[in-house]
Each structure stands twice: as structure tokens, then as C-alpha cells.
C-alpha positions in Angstrom: 71.4 8.4 55.0 71.6 6.7 51.6 67.8 6.0 51.7 67.1 9.7 52.3 69.2 10.8 49.3 67.7 8.1 47.2 64.1 9.2 48.1 65.0 12.8 47.3 66.4 11.8 43.9 63.4 9.6 43.2 61.1 12.5 43.8 62.8 14.9 41.4 60.6 15.1 38.3 62.2 15.0 34.9 61.6 17.8 32.5 59.3 15.5 30.4 57.2 14.6 33.5 56.9 18.3 34.3 55.8 19.2 30.8 53.2 16.5 30.9 51.9 17.6 34.3 51.7 21.2 33.1 49.5 20.1 30.2 47.4 18.0 32.4 46.9 21.1 34.6 45.6 22.9 31.5 43.0 20.1 31.1 44.5 18.3 28.1 43.8 14.7 27.4 46.6 12.1 26.9 46.1 12.2 23.2 46.3 16.0 23.1 49.4 16.0 25.3 51.0 13.4 22.9 50.2 15.6 19.9 51.5 18.8 21.6 54.8 17.1 22.7 55.1 15.0 19.6 55.3 11.7 21.6 53.1 8.7 21.8 50.1 8.4 24.1 51.9 5.4 25.8 54.9 7.7 26.5 52.5 10.3 28.0 51.0 7.5 30.2 54.5 6.4 31.2 55.5 9.9 32.2 52.3 10.3 34.2 52.7 7.0 35.9 56.3 7.9 36.9 55.3 11.3 38.1 52.5 9.9 40.2 54.8 7.3 41.7 57.4 9.9 42.6 54.9 12.3 44.1 53.0 9.4 45.7 49.8 10.7 44.0 46.8 8.5 43.5 45.8 10.1 40.2 46.8 12.8 37.7 44.8 15.5 39.4 46.5 14.9 42.7 49.9 14.7 40.9 49.3 18.2 39.5 48.4 19.6 42.9 51.3 18.0 44.7 53.7 19.2 41.9 52.5 22.8 42.5 52.7 22.5 46.3 56.2 21.0 46.3 57.5 23.5 43.7 58.0 21.2 40.8 55.6 23.2 38.7 55.4 27.0 38.7 51.9 28.3 38.1 53.3 30.8 35.6 54.5 27.9 33.5 50.9 26.7 33.2 48.7 29.8 33.1 49.2 33.3 31.9 48.6 36.2 34.3 45.4 37.0 32.4 44.1 33.5 32.9 45.0 33.7 36.6 43.2 37.0 36.9 40.1 35.6 35.1 40.2 32.6 37.6 40.3 35.0 40.6 37.7 37.3 39.1 35.3 34.3 39.0 35.4 34.1 42.8 32.8 35.8 44.9 33.8 38.9 46.8 34.1 37.1 50.1 36.5 34.5 48.6 38.6 37.2 47.0 38.9 38.9 50.3 40.0 35.7 52.0 42.6 35.1 49.2 43.8 38.7 49.6 44.2 38.1 53.4 46.1 34.9 52.8 48.4 36.5 50.3 49.1 39.4 52.7 50.0 36.9 55.5 52.2 34.9 53.2 54.1 38.0 52.1 54.6 39.0 55.7 56.2 35.6 56.5 58.6 35.9 53.6 
């Protein structure tokens, strides 16, 4: 039981790790993240390393995806609704239809 609780606590991302992952999701480089958060690049690397370890991610891209999937990052914290609409608008009509169908099923499940 203790191991399960320990694993859950180890997985929880700190606010700093979440902030760094959100900026990674926006495509910022370590130096840009450091400047944005007023921290050193080595601190950024440390937060990324810790987040990857907690999420069991192999790299920063996988860490971002897992953080979204597991609910540690909210898409609205990273992108504005306009940016999300632009992203969806870039899809072909068939893909938009597939996304709409998936969203409809998801809503019905909730």
C-alpha cells in the first residue's frame, strides 16, 4: 500500500514542472523557457528531467503528451481558443469530421 501511495505522490508534478511543460508544448527552447520564467537553463533542464522521470517519459515531447493525457496540463493553459480553432481549421474536412464524431462520443460518455 505504501508503494502505491509513494508512486502516486512521485507522479504529481510540481507547479514549476507544469509551467515548464506548458512552455515546451508551445515550442519554446530551454533558454526561452528560462528567460520567460526568470530561472536558469539548468533549472529548466532539472524540471524537465524530473517531469520526465515522474511521467516515465523518454523525452520532452512524450512528457507533454503524457501530461495532457493524465490531466496534469490543461490544453487551455497552453493554447488560446483561437489557437485551438486555427489548429483544427488546418485539418482536412475528413479529419474534422472524425474529430467531431470522437467529441460527440466523448460527450455521450460523460
